[in-house]
Every structure is written in structure tokens, then in C-alpha cells.
GUSE-981389 format. One line per 2 residues: their letters; for each residue x, y, z of N, C-alpha, C, O. Coordinates in Angstrom, 1 decimal. Example, Ala and Ser with C-alpha at 12.3 -4.5 7.8 and 13.67 -1.06 7.14 Angstrom:
<pts>
AS> 13.2 -5.7 7.8 12.3 -4.5 7.8 13.2 -3.3 7.8 14.2 -3.3 8.5 ~ 12.8 -2.2 7.1 13.7 -1.1 7.1 12.9 0.0 7.9 13.4 1.1 8.0
</pts>
This chain:
<pts>
MN> 0.8 -1.2 0.1 0.0 0.0 0.1 0.9 1.3 0.0 1.9 1.3 0.6 ~ 0.5 2.2 -0.8 1.3 3.5 -0.9 0.6 4.4 0.3 -0.6 4.7 0.3
WE> 1.6 4.7 1.3 1.0 5.6 2.4 1.4 7.0 2.2 1.4 7.8 3.2 ~ 1.6 7.4 1.0 2.2 8.8 0.8 1.0 9.8 0.2 1.1 11.0 0.1
TK> 0.0 9.2 0.0 -1.3 10.0 -0.5 -2.1 10.7 0.7 -2.0 10.2 1.8 ~ -2.8 11.7 0.4 -3.6 12.3 1.5 -4.6 11.3 2.0 -4.8 11.2 3.2
DN> -5.4 10.7 1.0 -6.3 9.6 1.5 -5.7 8.7 2.5 -6.3 8.3 3.5 ~ -4.5 8.2 2.2 -3.9 7.2 3.0 -3.5 7.7 4.4 -3.6 7.0 5.4
CI> -3.2 9.1 4.4 -2.9 9.7 5.6 -4.1 9.6 6.6 -4.0 9.5 7.8 ~ -5.3 9.8 5.8 -6.5 9.9 6.7 -6.8 8.4 7.1 -7.5 8.1 8.1
EW> -6.4 7.5 6.3 -6.6 6.1 6.7 -5.8 5.7 7.9 -6.2 4.9 8.8 ~ -4.6 6.3 7.9 -3.8 6.1 9.0 -4.2 6.6 10.2 -3.9 6.1 11.3
HR> -5.0 7.6 10.2 -5.6 8.3 11.4 -6.6 7.2 12.0 -6.6 6.9 13.2 ~ -7.4 6.6 11.0 -8.4 5.5 11.6 -7.6 4.3 12.1 -8.0 3.8 13.2
IA> -6.5 3.8 11.4 -5.9 2.8 11.9 -5.2 3.1 13.3 -5.1 2.2 14.2 ~ -4.7 4.2 13.4 -3.9 4.4 14.7 -4.8 4.3 15.8 -4.4 4.0 16.9
AY> -6.1 4.5 15.7 -6.9 4.5 16.9 -6.9 2.9 17.5 -7.2 2.7 18.7 ~ -6.6 2.0 16.6 -6.5 0.6 17.1 -5.2 0.1 17.6 -5.1 -1.0 18.1
LP> -4.3 0.9 17.4 -2.8 0.6 17.9 -2.6 0.9 19.2 -3.0 2.0 19.6 ~ -1.8 0.1 20.1 -1.4 0.4 21.4 -0.8 1.8 21.5 -1.1 2.6 22.3
SG> 0.2 2.0 20.5 0.8 3.3 20.5 0.2 4.2 19.3 1.0 5.0 18.6 ~ -0.9 4.1 19.1 -1.6 4.8 18.0 -1.3 6.2 17.8 -1.1 6.7 16.6
GW> -1.3 6.9 18.8 -0.9 8.4 18.6 0.5 8.6 18.2 0.8 9.5 17.3 ~ 1.5 7.8 18.8 2.8 8.0 18.3 3.0 7.5 16.8 3.8 8.0 16.1
AF> 2.4 6.5 16.5 2.5 6.0 15.0 1.9 7.1 14.1 2.4 7.4 13.0 ~ 0.7 7.6 14.6 0.1 8.4 13.6 0.8 9.8 13.4 0.7 10.4 12.3
NR> 1.3 10.2 14.6 2.3 11.6 14.4 3.5 11.4 13.7 3.9 12.3 13.0 ~ 4.0 10.2 13.8 5.4 10.0 13.1 5.0 9.9 11.6 5.7 10.6 10.8
VM> 4.0 9.1 11.2 3.6 8.9 9.8 3.3 10.4 9.1 3.7 10.8 8.0 ~ 2.5 11.0 10.0 2.2 12.4 9.5 3.3 13.4 9.3 3.3 14.2 8.4
TI> 4.3 13.2 10.2 5.5 14.1 10.0 6.3 13.7 8.8 6.8 14.5 8.1 ~ 6.5 12.4 8.5 7.1 11.8 7.3 6.5 12.4 6.1 7.2 12.8 5.1
NR> 5.0 12.2 6.1 4.2 12.5 5.0 4.5 14.1 4.6 4.7 14.5 3.5 ~ 4.3 14.9 5.7 4.4 16.4 5.5 5.8 16.7 4.8 5.9 17.5 3.9
RR> 6.9 16.0 5.2 8.2 16.3 4.6 8.2 15.8 3.3 8.7 16.5 2.5 ~ 7.6 14.7 2.9 7.6 14.3 1.6 6.7 15.1 0.6 6.9 15.3 -0.6
WF> 5.7 15.5 1.2 4.8 16.5 0.3 5.6 17.8 0.2 5.6 18.5 -0.9 ~ 6.4 18.2 1.2 7.2 19.5 1.0 8.2 19.4 0.0 8.3 20.2 -0.9
YA> 9.0 18.3 0.0 10.1 18.0 -0.9 9.4 17.9 -2.4 10.0 18.5 -3.4 ~ 8.3 17.3 -2.4 7.8 17.1 -3.8 7.2 18.4 -4.3 7.2 18.6 -5.5
AT> 6.6 19.3 -3.5 6.2 20.4 -3.9 7.4 21.4 -4.4 7.3 22.1 -5.4 ~ 8.4 21.4 -3.5 9.5 22.3 -3.8 10.2 21.8 -5.1 10.8 22.6 -5.9
GA> 10.2 20.4 -5.3 10.8 19.9 -6.4 10.2 20.3 -7.6 10.8 20.7 -8.6 ~ 8.7 20.2 -7.5 8.0 20.6 -8.6 8.2 22.2 -9.0 8.2 22.5 -10.2
FF> 8.3 22.9 -8.0 8.5 24.3 -8.1 9.7 24.8 -8.9 9.7 25.6 -9.8 ~ 10.8 24.2 -8.5 12.2 24.3 -9.2 12.2 23.6 -10.6 12.9 24.1 -11.5
AA> 11.5 22.6 -10.7 11.5 22.0 -12.1 10.7 23.1 -13.1 11.0 23.3 -14.2 ~ 9.5 23.7 -12.4 8.8 24.7 -13.3 9.7 25.8 -13.6 9.8 26.3 -14.7
AD> 10.4 26.2 -12.5 11.3 27.4 -12.7 12.3 27.2 -13.8 12.5 28.0 -14.7 ~ 13.0 25.9 -13.8 13.9 25.5 -14.7 13.5 25.5 -16.3 14.2 25.8 -17.3
LS> 12.1 25.0 -16.3 11.4 24.9 -17.5 11.1 26.4 -18.1 11.2 26.6 -19.3 ~ 10.7 27.3 -17.2 10.4 28.7 -17.5 11.8 29.3 -18.0 11.9 29.9 -19.1
GA> 12.9 29.0 -17.2 14.1 29.7 -17.8 14.6 29.1 -19.1 15.2 29.8 -19.9 ~ 14.4 27.9 -19.2 14.8 27.4 -20.5 14.0 27.6 -21.7 14.3 27.2 -22.8
SD> 12.9 28.4 -21.5 11.9 28.7 -22.6 12.5 29.8 -23.4 12.0 30.0 -24.5 ~ 13.6 30.5 -23.0 14.2 31.6 -23.8 15.6 31.3 -24.0 16.5 32.1 -24.0
FW> 15.9 29.9 -24.3 17.3 29.5 -24.6 18.0 30.2 -25.6 19.2 30.4 -25.5 ~ 17.2 30.7 -26.7 17.7 31.4 -27.7 18.6 32.7 -27.3 19.4 33.1 -28.1
NK> 18.3 33.2 -26.0 19.0 34.3 -25.4 20.1 33.9 -24.5 20.9 34.8 -24.1 ~ 20.2 32.7 -24.2 21.1 32.1 -23.1 22.2 31.2 -23.7 23.3 31.0 -23.1
KN> 21.9 30.7 -24.9 23.0 29.8 -25.4 23.3 30.1 -27.0 22.4 30.5 -27.7 ~ 24.5 29.9 -27.3 24.9 30.2 -28.7 24.1 29.2 -29.6 23.9 28.1 -29.2
SS> 23.7 29.6 -30.8 22.9 28.8 -31.7 23.6 27.5 -32.0 22.9 26.5 -32.3 ~ 24.9 27.6 -32.0 25.5 26.4 -32.4 25.3 25.4 -31.2 25.4 24.2 -31.5
AW> 25.0 25.7 -30.1 24.5 24.7 -29.0 23.2 24.3 -28.9 22.9 23.5 -28.0 ~ 22.4 24.9 -29.7 20.8 24.4 -29.6 20.7 23.1 -29.9 21.3 22.6 -30.8
TT> 20.0 22.4 -29.1 19.7 20.9 -29.4 18.4 20.8 -30.4 17.7 21.7 -30.7 ~ 18.3 19.6 -31.0 17.4 19.4 -31.9 15.8 19.7 -31.4 15.0 20.1 -32.2
DE> 15.7 19.3 -30.0 14.4 19.7 -29.5 14.3 21.2 -29.4 13.2 21.7 -29.6 ~ 15.2 21.9 -29.1 15.2 23.4 -29.0 14.8 24.0 -30.3 13.8 24.8 -30.4
IL> 15.6 23.6 -31.3 15.2 24.0 -32.6 13.8 23.8 -33.1 13.3 24.7 -33.8 ~ 13.3 22.6 -32.8 12.0 22.2 -32.9 11.0 23.1 -32.3 9.9 23.5 -32.8
QL> 11.3 23.5 -31.0 10.5 24.3 -30.3 10.4 25.8 -30.9 9.4 26.5 -30.9 ~ 11.6 26.1 -31.4 11.6 27.5 -31.9 10.8 27.5 -33.2 10.2 28.6 -33.4
AK> 10.7 26.5 -34.0 10.1 26.6 -35.2 8.5 26.2 -35.1 7.7 26.4 -36.0 ~ 8.1 25.5 -33.8 6.8 25.2 -33.7 6.1 25.9 -32.6 4.9 26.1 -32.7
NS> 6.7 26.4 -31.6 6.0 27.1 -30.4 7.0 28.0 -29.7 7.6 27.7 -28.7 ~ 7.1 29.2 -30.2 7.8 30.3 -29.7 7.4 31.5 -30.0 6.3 31.6 -30.6
PW> 8.0 32.5 -29.6 7.4 33.9 -30.0 7.3 34.1 -31.5 6.6 35.0 -31.9 ~ 8.1 33.3 -32.3 8.2 33.5 -33.7 7.4 32.4 -34.5 7.5 32.2 -35.7
AK> 6.7 31.6 -33.7 6.0 30.4 -34.4 4.7 30.3 -33.5 4.7 30.1 -32.3 ~ 3.6 30.5 -34.2 2.2 30.5 -33.5 1.4 29.4 -34.2 1.6 29.1 -35.4
TA> 0.6 28.8 -33.4 -0.4 27.9 -34.0 -1.7 28.7 -34.2 -2.1 29.4 -33.4 ~ -2.3 28.5 -35.4 -3.6 29.4 -35.9 -4.6 28.4 -36.5 -4.3 27.4 -37.2
RV> -5.8 28.8 -36.1 -6.9 27.8 -36.7 -7.2 28.3 -38.2 -7.2 29.5 -38.5 ~ -7.5 27.2 -38.9 -8.0 27.4 -40.3 -9.6 27.6 -40.2 -10.3 26.7 -39.9
LP> -10.0 28.8 -40.4 -11.4 29.1 -40.4 -12.1 29.1 -41.7 -12.0 30.1 -42.5 ~ -12.9 28.1 -42.0 -13.7 28.1 -43.2 -14.5 29.4 -43.5 -15.1 30.0 -42.6
NP> -14.5 29.8 -44.7 -15.4 30.8 -45.2 -16.9 30.3 -45.0 -17.1 29.1 -44.9 ~ -17.8 31.4 -44.9 -19.3 30.9 -44.9 -19.7 30.1 -45.9 -19.6 30.6 -47.0
GR> -20.3 28.9 -45.7 -20.6 28.0 -46.7 -19.6 27.0 -47.2 -19.8 26.3 -48.2 ~ -18.4 27.0 -46.5 -17.2 26.2 -47.0 -16.7 25.4 -45.7 -15.7 24.7 -45.8
DR> -17.6 25.3 -44.6 -17.2 24.6 -43.5 -17.7 23.1 -43.6 -18.3 22.7 -44.6 ~ -17.3 22.4 -42.7 -17.6 20.9 -42.6 -19.1 20.7 -42.7 -19.9 21.3 -41.9
GS> -19.6 19.9 -43.7 -21.0 19.8 -43.9 -21.7 20.7 -44.8 -22.9 20.6 -45.0 ~ -20.9 21.6 -45.3 -21.7 22.6 -46.1 -22.0 22.0 -47.5 -21.4 21.0 -48.0
FD> -22.9 22.8 -48.2 -23.3 22.3 -49.4 -22.5 22.5 -50.6 -22.0 23.6 -50.7 ~ -22.2 21.6 -51.5 -21.2 21.7 -52.4 -22.0 21.0 -53.6 -22.2 19.8 -53.7
PT> -22.6 21.9 -54.7 -23.4 21.4 -55.7 -22.5 20.6 -56.6 -23.1 19.8 -57.4 ~ -21.3 20.7 -56.6 -20.4 20.0 -57.7 -20.3 18.6 -57.3 -19.9 17.8 -58.1
VP> -20.7 18.2 -56.1 -20.5 16.7 -55.7 -21.9 16.0 -56.0 -22.9 16.4 -55.6 ~ -21.8 14.9 -56.8 -23.0 14.2 -57.1 -23.7 13.4 -56.0 -23.2 13.1 -55.0
DL> -24.9 13.2 -56.3 -25.6 12.4 -55.2 -25.6 10.9 -55.5 -26.3 10.3 -56.3 ~ -24.6 10.3 -54.7 -24.2 8.8 -54.9 -25.3 7.9 -54.6 -25.4 6.7 -55.0
TG> -26.2 8.4 -53.7 -27.3 7.4 -53.2 -28.4 7.4 -54.2 -29.2 6.4 -54.1 ~ -28.6 8.3 -55.0 -29.8 8.3 -56.0 -31.2 8.7 -55.3 -32.3 8.7 -55.9
GA> -31.0 9.2 -54.0 -32.3 9.5 -53.2 -32.3 11.0 -53.1 -31.3 11.7 -53.3 ~ -33.4 11.4 -52.6 -33.6 12.9 -52.4 -32.8 13.4 -51.1 -32.6 14.6 -50.8
GG> -32.4 12.4 -50.4 -31.6 12.9 -49.1 -30.2 13.0 -49.2 -29.5 13.3 -48.2 ~ -29.6 12.9 -50.5 -28.2 13.0 -50.7 -27.5 11.9 -50.1 -27.9 10.8 -50.3
RS> -26.3 12.1 -49.3 -25.5 11.1 -48.8 -26.1 10.4 -47.4 -25.5 9.3 -47.0 ~ -27.1 11.0 -46.9 -27.9 10.5 -45.9 -29.3 11.0 -45.8 -29.6 12.0 -46.5
GN> -30.1 10.4 -45.1 -31.3 10.8 -45.2 -31.7 12.3 -44.4 -32.7 12.9 -44.6 ~ -30.6 12.7 -43.6 -30.9 13.9 -43.0 -30.0 15.0 -43.5 -30.0 16.0 -43.0
NK> -29.2 14.8 -44.6 -28.4 15.8 -45.3 -29.0 16.2 -46.6 -29.9 15.5 -47.2 ~ -28.4 17.2 -47.1 -28.8 17.9 -48.4 -27.9 17.2 -49.5 -26.8 16.7 -49.2
LG> -28.4 17.2 -50.8 -27.7 16.8 -51.9 -26.3 17.3 -51.9 -26.1 18.5 -51.8 ~ -25.3 16.4 -52.1 -23.9 16.8 -52.1 -23.3 17.4 -50.9 -22.3 18.1 -51.0
EV> -23.7 17.2 -49.8 -23.3 17.7 -48.6 -22.0 17.1 -48.1 -22.1 15.9 -47.9 ~ -21.0 17.7 -48.0 -19.6 17.1 -47.8 -18.8 18.0 -47.0 -19.2 19.2 -46.8
AV> -17.6 17.4 -46.3 -16.7 18.3 -45.6 -16.0 18.9 -46.5 -15.2 18.2 -47.1 ~ -16.0 20.2 -46.8 -15.3 21.0 -47.8 -14.0 21.4 -47.2 -12.9 20.9 -47.6
IP> -14.0 22.2 -46.1 -12.9 22.7 -45.5 -13.1 22.3 -44.0 -13.7 23.0 -43.3 ~ -12.5 21.1 -43.5 -12.6 20.9 -42.1 -11.8 21.9 -41.2 -10.8 22.4 -41.7
VT> -12.3 22.2 -40.0 -11.5 23.1 -39.1 -10.3 22.4 -38.6 -10.3 21.3 -37.9 ~ -9.0 23.0 -39.0 -7.8 22.4 -38.5 -7.0 23.4 -38.1 -7.5 24.5 -37.8
EV> -5.7 23.2 -37.9 -4.7 24.2 -37.3 -3.5 24.1 -38.2 -3.2 23.0 -38.7 ~ -2.8 25.2 -38.3 -1.5 25.3 -39.0 -0.6 26.1 -38.1 -0.9 26.6 -37.0
TV> 0.6 26.1 -38.5 1.8 26.8 -37.9 2.2 28.0 -38.7 2.7 27.9 -39.8 ~ 2.0 29.2 -38.1 2.6 30.5 -38.8 3.9 30.8 -38.2 4.0 30.9 -37.0
VW> 4.9 30.9 -39.1 6.3 31.1 -38.6 6.8 32.5 -39.1 6.6 32.8 -40.3 ~ 7.5 33.2 -38.3 8.1 34.4 -38.9 9.5 33.9 -39.2 10.5 33.9 -38.4
ES> 9.6 33.5 -40.5 10.8 32.8 -41.1 12.1 33.8 -41.2 13.2 33.3 -41.0 ~ 11.9 35.0 -41.4 13.0 35.9 -41.6 13.7 36.4 -40.3 14.7 37.0 -40.4
AQ> 13.1 36.1 -39.0 13.6 36.6 -37.9 15.1 35.8 -37.6 15.3 34.6 -37.9 ~ 15.8 36.6 -37.0 17.3 35.9 -37.0 17.4 34.7 -36.3 18.3 34.0 -36.8
PL> 16.7 34.3 -35.1 16.8 33.1 -34.4 16.4 32.0 -35.4 17.1 30.9 -35.5 ~ 15.4 32.2 -36.2 15.0 31.2 -37.1 16.0 31.0 -38.3 16.0 29.9 -38.8
LD> 16.8 32.0 -38.8 17.7 31.9 -39.7 19.0 31.1 -39.2 19.5 30.2 -39.9 ~ 19.3 31.5 -37.9 20.3 30.9 -37.2 20.1 29.3 -37.0 20.9 28.5 -37.1
AL> 18.9 29.1 -36.7 18.5 27.6 -36.4 18.4 26.8 -37.6 18.9 25.7 -37.6 ~ 17.7 27.2 -38.7 17.4 26.5 -39.7 18.3 26.8 -41.0 18.2 26.1 -42.0
KK> 19.1 27.8 -41.0 20.0 27.9 -42.1 19.3 28.1 -43.5 19.7 27.6 -44.5 ~ 18.1 28.8 -43.5 17.3 29.0 -44.7 17.9 30.1 -45.5 18.4 31.1 -45.0
AF> 17.8 29.9 -46.9 18.1 30.9 -47.9 16.7 31.3 -48.6 15.9 30.4 -48.8 ~ 16.6 32.5 -48.8 15.4 33.0 -49.5 15.7 33.6 -50.9 16.8 34.0 -51.2
PA> 14.8 33.7 -51.8 15.0 34.2 -53.1 15.5 35.6 -53.1 15.1 36.4 -52.2 ~ 16.2 36.1 -54.0 16.7 37.4 -54.1 15.5 38.5 -53.9 15.7 39.5 -53.2
DF> 14.4 38.3 -54.5 13.3 39.2 -54.3 12.8 39.3 -52.9 12.0 40.3 -52.6 ~ 13.2 38.3 -52.0 12.7 38.6 -50.6 13.7 39.3 -49.8 13.6 39.4 -48.5
AN> 14.7 40.0 -50.5 15.4 40.7 -49.6 14.9 42.1 -49.0 14.2 42.8 -49.7 ~ 15.2 42.4 -47.8 14.5 43.5 -47.2 13.1 43.5 -47.0 12.3 44.4 -47.1
HY> 12.7 42.1 -46.7 11.2 41.8 -46.6 11.2 41.0 -45.2 12.2 40.4 -44.9 ~ 10.0 41.1 -44.5 9.7 40.3 -43.6 9.2 38.9 -44.3 8.5 39.0 -45.3
VI> 9.4 37.9 -43.9 9.1 36.5 -44.6 8.3 35.8 -43.6 8.9 35.4 -42.5 ~ 7.1 35.5 -43.9 6.3 34.6 -42.9 5.8 33.5 -43.6 5.3 33.7 -44.7
GV> 6.1 32.2 -43.0 5.7 31.0 -43.6 4.4 30.4 -43.0 4.3 30.5 -41.7 ~ 3.6 29.8 -43.6 2.4 29.0 -43.1 2.6 27.5 -43.5 2.7 27.1 -44.7
ND> 2.7 26.6 -42.5 2.8 25.2 -42.8 1.6 24.4 -42.9 0.7 24.7 -42.2 ~ 1.5 23.4 -43.8 0.6 22.5 -43.8 -0.9 23.0 -44.1 -1.9 22.6 -43.5
LP> -0.9 24.0 -45.1 -2.1 24.5 -45.6 -3.1 23.4 -46.1 -2.7 22.4 -46.7 ~ -4.4 23.6 -45.9 -5.3 22.6 -46.7 -5.1 22.7 -48.2 -4.7 23.8 -48.7
TA> -5.2 21.6 -48.9 -4.8 21.5 -50.3 -5.8 22.4 -51.1 -5.5 23.0 -52.2 ~ -7.0 22.6 -50.6 -8.0 23.3 -51.5 -7.9 24.8 -51.2 -8.9 25.4 -50.6
AG> -6.7 25.4 -51.5 -6.5 26.8 -51.1 -7.1 27.8 -52.1 -7.7 28.8 -51.7 ~ -6.9 27.4 -53.4 -7.1 28.2 -54.4 -6.2 29.5 -54.4 -5.0 29.4 -54.0
SM> -6.6 30.7 -54.9 -5.9 31.8 -54.8 -5.8 32.3 -53.4 -6.7 32.3 -52.6 ~ -4.6 32.9 -53.0 -4.5 33.4 -51.6 -3.8 34.9 -51.6 -3.1 35.3 -52.5
SA> -4.3 35.5 -50.4 -3.5 36.9 -50.3 -3.3 36.9 -48.7 -4.0 36.3 -47.9 ~ -2.2 37.7 -48.4 -1.9 38.0 -47.0 -1.7 39.3 -46.7 -1.4 40.1 -47.6
RL> -1.9 39.7 -45.4 -1.7 41.1 -45.0 -1.0 41.1 -43.6 -1.3 40.2 -42.7 ~ -0.2 42.0 -43.5 0.5 42.3 -42.1 0.1 43.7 -41.6 0.3 44.7 -42.3
QA> -0.3 43.6 -40.3 -0.8 45.0 -39.9 -0.3 45.1 -38.4 -0.6 44.3 -37.5 ~ 0.6 46.3 -38.2 0.9 46.6 -36.8 -0.1 47.4 -36.2 -0.9 48.0 -36.8
HG> 0.0 47.4 -34.8 -1.1 47.8 -34.0 -1.1 49.4 -34.3 -0.1 50.1 -34.1 ~ -2.4 49.9 -34.6 -2.6 51.2 -35.0 -2.2 51.8 -36.3 -2.3 53.0 -36.5
KD> -1.7 50.8 -37.2 -1.2 51.3 -38.6 -2.1 50.6 -39.5 -2.9 49.7 -39.2 ~ -1.9 51.0 -40.9 -2.5 50.4 -42.0 -2.0 49.0 -42.3 -0.8 48.8 -41.9
SV> -2.6 48.2 -42.8 -2.1 46.9 -43.2 -1.3 47.0 -44.6 -1.5 47.9 -45.4 ~ -0.5 45.9 -44.8 0.4 45.9 -45.9 0.2 44.6 -46.5 0.1 43.6 -45.8
EA> -0.1 44.5 -47.8 -0.2 43.3 -48.6 1.1 42.7 -48.9 2.2 43.3 -49.0 ~ 1.0 41.4 -48.9 2.4 40.5 -49.2 2.6 40.8 -50.8 1.7 40.8 -51.6
GD> 4.0 41.2 -50.9 4.4 41.6 -52.3 4.6 40.3 -53.1 4.4 40.3 -54.4 ~ 4.9 39.3 -52.5 5.3 37.9 -53.2 5.0 36.8 -52.3 4.9 37.0 -51.1
LL> 4.8 35.7 -52.9 4.6 34.3 -52.3 5.4 33.3 -53.0 5.6 33.3 -54.2 ~ 5.8 32.4 -52.2 6.6 31.1 -52.7 6.0 30.0 -52.0 6.1 30.0 -50.7
AK> 5.5 28.9 -52.7 5.1 27.8 -52.1 6.1 26.5 -52.4 6.4 26.2 -53.5 ~ 6.7 26.0 -51.3 7.5 24.9 -51.5 7.5 24.0 -50.2 7.3 24.5 -49.1
RG> 7.8 22.7 -50.4 8.0 21.8 -49.3 7.0 21.8 -48.2 7.4 21.9 -47.0 ~ 5.7 21.9 -48.5 4.5 21.9 -47.4 4.5 23.3 -46.7 3.9 23.4 -45.7
VV> 5.3 24.3 -47.3 5.0 25.6 -46.6 4.9 26.7 -47.7 5.6 26.7 -48.8 ~ 4.0 27.8 -47.4 4.0 28.8 -48.4 4.5 30.0 -47.6 4.1 30.3 -46.4
LF> 5.4 30.7 -48.3 6.2 31.9 -47.8 5.6 33.1 -48.3 5.4 33.3 -49.5 ~ 5.3 34.0 -47.5 4.8 35.4 -47.8 5.7 36.6 -47.5 6.2 36.8 -46.4
AF> 6.0 37.4 -48.5 7.1 38.4 -48.3 6.4 39.8 -48.2 5.5 40.1 -49.0 ~ 6.7 40.7 -47.1 6.1 41.9 -46.9 7.4 43.0 -46.8 8.5 42.8 -46.2
SK> 7.1 44.1 -47.5 8.2 44.9 -47.4 8.6 45.7 -46.2 7.7 46.3 -45.6 ~ 9.7 45.7 -45.7 10.0 46.5 -44.5 9.9 47.9 -44.7 9.7 48.7 -43.7
EL> 10.1 48.4 -45.9 10.0 49.9 -46.1 8.5 50.4 -45.9 8.3 51.5 -45.4 ~ 7.6 49.5 -46.3 6.2 50.0 -46.3 5.7 49.7 -44.8 4.8 50.4 -44.4
LP> 6.3 48.8 -44.0 5.9 48.6 -42.7 7.1 48.5 -41.6 7.4 47.4 -41.1 ~ 7.7 49.7 -41.4 8.8 49.6 -40.5 8.4 49.2 -39.1 7.4 49.8 -38.6
LS> 8.9 48.2 -38.4 8.5 47.8 -37.0 9.3 48.2 -36.0 10.6 48.1 -36.2 ~ 8.9 48.6 -34.7 9.8 48.7 -33.6 9.0 48.2 -32.5 7.8 47.7 -32.6
MA> 9.6 48.2 -31.2 8.9 47.8 -29.9 7.7 48.6 -29.7 6.7 48.1 -29.2 ~ 7.6 49.9 -30.1 6.4 50.7 -30.0 5.2 50.2 -30.6 4.1 50.6 -30.2
DK> 5.4 49.4 -31.7 4.2 48.9 -32.3 3.4 47.7 -31.5 2.3 47.4 -31.7 ~ 4.2 47.2 -30.4 3.4 46.3 -29.6 3.1 44.9 -30.2 3.5 43.9 -29.6
EV> 2.3 44.8 -31.1 1.8 43.5 -31.8 1.7 43.8 -33.3 1.6 44.9 -33.8 ~ 1.6 42.5 -33.9 1.4 42.5 -35.3 0.4 41.4 -35.6 0.4 40.4 -35.1
LF> -0.5 41.8 -36.6 -1.6 40.7 -36.9 -1.4 40.2 -38.3 -1.4 41.0 -39.3 ~ -1.2 38.9 -38.5 -1.1 38.3 -39.8 -2.3 37.7 -40.2 -2.9 37.0 -39.5
TL> -2.8 38.0 -41.4 -4.1 37.5 -42.0 -3.7 37.0 -43.3 -2.9 37.6 -44.1 ~ -4.2 35.6 -43.5 -4.2 35.0 -44.8 -5.7 34.8 -45.3 -6.6 34.4 -44.5
EA> -6.0 35.0 -46.4 -7.3 34.9 -47.0 -7.3 34.0 -48.2 -6.5 34.2 -49.1 ~ -8.0 32.9 -48.2 -8.0 32.0 -49.4 -9.5 31.9 -49.9 -10.4 32.4 -49.2
NQ> -9.8 31.3 -51.0 -11.2 31.1 -51.6 -12.0 30.6 -50.5 -13.0 31.2 -50.2 ~ -11.6 29.5 -49.9 -12.3 28.8 -48.9 -12.2 29.0 -47.4 -13.0 28.6 -46.6
YS> -11.1 29.7 -47.0 -10.9 29.8 -45.6 -9.9 30.9 -45.3 -9.3 31.5 -46.2 ~ -9.9 31.2 -44.1 -8.9 32.4 -43.6 -8.2 32.0 -42.3 -8.7 31.2 -41.6
IK> -7.0 32.5 -42.1 -6.2 32.3 -41.0 -5.8 33.6 -40.4 -5.5 34.6 -41.1 ~ -5.8 33.7 -39.0 -5.2 35.0 -38.4 -4.5 34.6 -37.3 -4.8 33.6 -36.7
TR> -3.4 35.4 -36.9 -2.6 35.1 -35.8 -1.9 36.3 -35.3 -1.5 37.1 -36.1 ~ -1.5 36.5 -34.0 -1.0 37.8 -33.6 0.6 37.4 -33.1 0.8 36.3 -32.6
FE> 1.4 38.3 -33.4 2.6 38.3 -32.8 3.0 39.4 -31.8 3.0 40.5 -32.2 ~ 3.4 39.1 -30.7 3.8 40.0 -29.7 5.3 40.5 -29.7 6.2 39.8 -29.3
LK> 5.5 41.6 -30.1 6.8 42.1 -30.4 7.7 42.2 -29.4 9.0 42.2 -29.6 ~ 7.1 42.4 -28.1 7.9 42.4 -26.9 8.7 41.1 -26.5 9.7 41.1 -25.9
EM> 7.9 40.0 -27.0 8.6 38.7 -26.9 9.4 38.3 -27.9 10.0 37.2 -27.8 ~ 9.6 39.0 -28.9 10.5 38.7 -30.1 11.9 39.3 -29.9 12.5 39.7 -30.9
MY> 12.4 39.3 -28.8 13.8 39.9 -28.5 14.8 38.8 -28.7 14.6 37.6 -28.2 ~ 15.9 39.1 -29.5 17.0 38.3 -29.7 18.3 38.9 -29.5 18.6 39.8 -30.3
RG> 19.1 38.6 -28.6 20.3 39.2 -28.4 20.3 40.8 -28.2 21.1 41.5 -28.6 ~ 19.1 41.1 -27.6 18.9 42.6 -27.2 18.4 43.3 -28.2 18.2 44.5 -28.0
KL> 18.0 42.8 -29.4 17.3 43.3 -30.4 15.9 42.8 -30.9 15.7 41.6 -30.7 ~ 15.0 43.5 -31.5 13.8 43.0 -32.0 14.2 42.1 -33.3 14.9 42.6 -34.2
AV> 13.7 41.1 -33.3 14.2 40.1 -34.3 12.9 39.7 -35.2 12.1 38.8 -34.9 ~ 12.8 40.4 -36.4 11.8 40.2 -37.3 12.3 40.0 -38.6 11.6 39.8 -39.6
</pts>
């Protein structure tokens, strides 16, 4: 039996009443358990502190010392990499009516007795990763090279877009400023890269946050980047 849980401490209290030295036994077990609970709690606290401290490893370690897991974190879940939902446009969500899909059942009920003719999952709600690819920590980690046309541009990539994208456009908007359209895009290896002119949208810490918006024929994607979190070696990294 594991005597280290709270419920078992209560059970010890009941057992102690039937022991000749019950009070002594109960007090001793409770003292031991209090100590174990204290060490467990403090251990968890320091473990959490270490994890929190490790979250900005990019500012504490040279890029050559970054581990594979750290590089993956940088590219998947960091101030420069955000998870965003794919939001189907009205009429394009799961179960929406698509007149181009034939009625395979031959009945008036379409694919099922409760659905309309041609009712299918056009664009299921899913998630993608939006990455600020041109930020220096991403360049240091992934060693990517961009086309010459992308020079002096912010480059933002969107991974694993739904295949039924059709035509796409993207905008970048700083807090309190007009949005800027992507001047170019490049699709390769499961990612679509969007380039935004730095001259048209100069960014600084005073801008606080930036909103990225992608619009396709069938869906849209939005995500925000907090500039105060995007510091690398004492500079804003975008």
C-alpha cells in the first residue's frame, strides 16, 4: 500500500486508533508525509522554474549549442511560431453544401437521409503553424536561404495549409497602422512563404503587436505576434 497520499494519511488516522501506540504511530507517519509533500512541492516548483528559464534558450545559449528539441520548439512553439486555426469561409465549413458533388445514393436525401444533396466536408476546421521565417533566431537555427526578391522583406511562412486553397492573399498589420499586402509568395515543401516590404511597414517595439491574416477562396487564418516577446540578443528580431 502506498502511504504517501492524502487519502492514506486519513486512513492512517483511523488505523492509529486501534494501535497500542496509535498516537505516536500516527504523528510519526504524518511528520514523514508532511516532509515528503514539502520536498515534492519544492521539487515541482524548481522544475517549473527551470522549464520557464529554458523557454528563452535562444538568448542564453549560442545557436551552435541548440539541441534538436530546442530548434523544433523554436520552429513550432515560440514567439516566432504560432499555432493558428483554419477558419472556413461561410458555406465552406464541414457539412456545407457543395453542388459540384453528385448524389451517389440516388435518393432525395443526398448522402444520408438527414443531409442535403452533395453535402460534404469541404474545409474541415484544422490548425497550421505560422512562422516568422525571416527572424534571426530562425535563420540561425534552420539556415534557410530566401530568393533574391525577398531581400529587405519580412518573410512569414504557413505550414501544412489545406490543399484546397485556391488563390491566396496575405496582410500584415501593426497595431494602430494600416495593413500591408504581401508583395510576393513562394510555395515549397509543405510551406507557403509570404514576403512583406520592410520599407512599407517599419516595425519597432512601440508597435506592440502585429496581426498576420491569410485569406483564401475557402478559408482564412489569423494570428498575432507580440513584439515584446520577439527579442533576440537584445534586439527586435523580425
